[in-house]
N, C-alpha and C positions, 0 to 999 in steps of 0.2 A: 292818535296817539296810541303808542306801540304795543305789542304783545306785552310787553313784564311791566308796563307804567300801569297807574293805578290813582285815577285823581282823589286824592283822599276828601276833597270836599264835595265831591258828588253824592247825591242821598242814597243809600244803598239799600236794599233790601237781606232780609232771611225767607227762609222756607223754612213753614213749620210741615210737616208731614202727620196725618192721623191715621193711626194703623190699627187693626183691628184684627187681632192673635188667631190662630187658625189651632193652636193645641197650644196647652199646659205646658211650661219648660219649669225646671227650677235651675236658677241662676246662681252658679257658681265659676272656679277661675275657666275653666272650659268654653263653657258655654258664651263667659263676658268676651274672651280671646276671640273667641268666629264671628261675636256682634260687631267690635271692633274693625277685625281686617273682612269682615263681608259688606258693611256700610263701607269702605273705602275704596271696595271693589266695585260695590254697586255703583258709587257716582260715577269713578271712573269711566265704567261703564256706556253710562248716559253720555258719555260726553264723545263716544266714536262719532263720525263724522260731521264734527262740528269743527269749530274754529281749535277749537282748544281739542282736538282728538291724541297731539301729542304732548301735552302738559305732564307726564307721567315721564317719559324718556328725556327731558329736558331737564340739567342742572339748575340746583337754587330751589328757591323758595317757592312751595304752593300757595295756593290763590283760598285754600275754602278750609274748615274747619266743620264738626258735628258736635252735638254733646247724646248723653244720654239717655235712652228709655226712660218715659215717663208716665203718668204714675206708678214705681214701683211701690208693691206692698207682700209683707211677708218672702221675699229673697226670691217671687218668681213671676211668671208670665201665667196671665192666665190665659183660656181660651174663651175666645169672644166678648173679647177684655177691649176697653180702645187704650193704645198707647199712644205718645206723641213723640217726636224727634224734631230738634232745629238742626237747620244745614243753614251753614253764615261762608260769607263771601265777602269784600270788599268790591271786588268786581261788578258791575252790575250786570256787562254782559256774559260774562261768565254764569249769572244767576238768571240770565232769558234763557243763554243757550240750556241750562241745565232743565229749565220749569218747559220748554218746549218738547221735552225727550222724554216727561217724565209722566203716563199714562196711568189717569186716573179707574181704580180695581183690580190694578198689575198684582200679582202675588211677588211677594217681597221674601224672601228666602234667607238669613242670614245665619247658617249654624244649623244649631237644632232648631234656631225661634224661627217660624212661619208667618206673615203677615200680611193681609190683603190691604190695599192700602183703598182708603174711604176719600179722604179729601187733601186734599194742596192748598197752603192759605201763604200766599207770599203777605212778609209783612215789611214795613218798612223801618229801617236799622234806626237804632236813637243817635241822638247826638251825644256825645261823651260829655258836654255840657250838664246834662240833665242827669248826670249821675251825682249820688256821694260814692258809691262804694259800688265796684269790678268783683263779682266773685268768680274765681274756677268751677264750672258744675261737672269737670271732669279732672282727673289727676292733670299736672302739671308734669311736664318731663325735664328736669333740667341738669346737663351734664356738663361735667369737666374738660378740657381740650385735654387727649393726651397724645404721647409720640408713640411711631409705631402701628403694630397689629393688635393693640390692643382694645378692648370694648370700652367705650364711652365710659365713665362715670358718675352716676346719678349722684345730685346733691339736690337737701331738701332744706328748707329755712330752720329747721331746728338743729340739724345736724351742724350748720356752719352757714351763719346768719350772711357774713360779707360775704363769700366768698358765690354765697347765693342769689341774690339780689346784684353783684357783680356780674356774673354768668348771665340771668334774665335781662341786665339792663341791657347789655351788648347783643342778647337773641333779638329783642322788640325795635333796637334802634337798626341793626344791620336788616331787618326785614323791611323799616321804615325805607332806605336809605336805598334797598333792593327795589322795589315798587315807588317807590316817587323819583330815582334818582336824585334828591339830595346829597349832601354830604353833612348831615350830622358827629360830631365828633362821639365817639364810643364811650370817653369818659363823660359825656355830658352827664351832670345828676338829676337822672329820670328820676328819681325818688324823693325830688324833694318837697316838703308836706304830703308826701303818702306813706304811709303805716300799712304797712303786711303784717298780716297774723295767718298761721298753718292753722286751716281747721281740726281740731283735735280729734286723734282717731283716724285721721284721713291716710294717711300715706300708705299703699301697696304695691302690689307687681302685679304687669299682665302680659301674660304671655302673647308674641308674636313672633310670625314665620315671615319677613318680607321676602323671601324667594322662593313663589311658586312651585320649583320645582325640586326644590331641597327638603332638608327635613333642619331646619338650621335655626331652632325655636331660641328666643332668648326672651328676659325679665326687662319691661319697662318699668321705672320703679318712678313712683312720682307722688304729689301730695296736693291737696287742696286750698287754694287759699283765701281770704279778702283781702283786699287793697281800697282799704279807706282812702280818699279823693280830699286833699282840700283845698287849698289855692293855689292850683299848680299853673303853673303859665303855659302862653300861646304852643310853646317848643314841643310840650310837655302835652298838650290835647293831642297837638297832631300826631306822637306819636302810638298814644293809647286811642282812637280813633280808630286808625287804619286799624291796629293790632287783637282791637277789639272784635273785627269781625276776622280775622286772619288765627289767633290764636295763639296763644300765651304759650314759651317756650319749643320743646321739640317735638317730633312726629306728628304735628296740625292734622294732615290728612288722613289718620289715625285715630280723629276724635280727639285726642289730649291738647291738653289746654284752652278745653272750650269755655268761652269767656260770657256771663248775664250780666246784667248791670241794677240796684236800685236808681228809683227816678227819685229826685229832689219834689217833696208835695209843696206846692207853692199857696202860703199863708201859712206855713208853718216856720 
């Protein structure tokens, strides 16, 4: 299998990190921004001296996403409390390379946040057939294409239902085609028997600076969503299966668009 290809039928894994906080930090826009950019950099740092060392510089979609710290109470990280964070990828070898470079009890500094890594737990990723609901745990950033040097315009479901669905569908189909080397049409009806609901009051902006040497900060705007899966066909399942671990929307390697699912309980 070539570097860019992923076999969506492989049973992939997710990694759950258990972190013990070294100090108490109030969550705000600045500390949250540094968490996302910090985790982004920490994961890429673990890929040095692996077959994925040049992934950052390669053009195209990248192979991982991660979630928020949890559980959070009273908008703060509390010293000596334990927190968890998920890392996901549909590429099993990527996750094996990442795991091999994570050291138990190492210190992880993410801006003002400081943690000791107490436990690493690889877990098999779930099959999309086992879910009746997909839920974005971090904001999903969806942008409309623009001309020239204009900054992309973020859009949410409540601002423009049709444009949001169309653009997110293109995003997921393009990712699937990029990694699977298939050629599903971008106008394929991905939302057939799928109901999307924006989680109330979930829209917000997170400031990011994509270039270390500059002071070029800008807002990444998005909201969180629930995707109720009805009787979806095989093509839909393939796309959702791959993107379940890649992330929905844009800037997934910064933790945006991280998705979890609620499983069907047998016998109910």
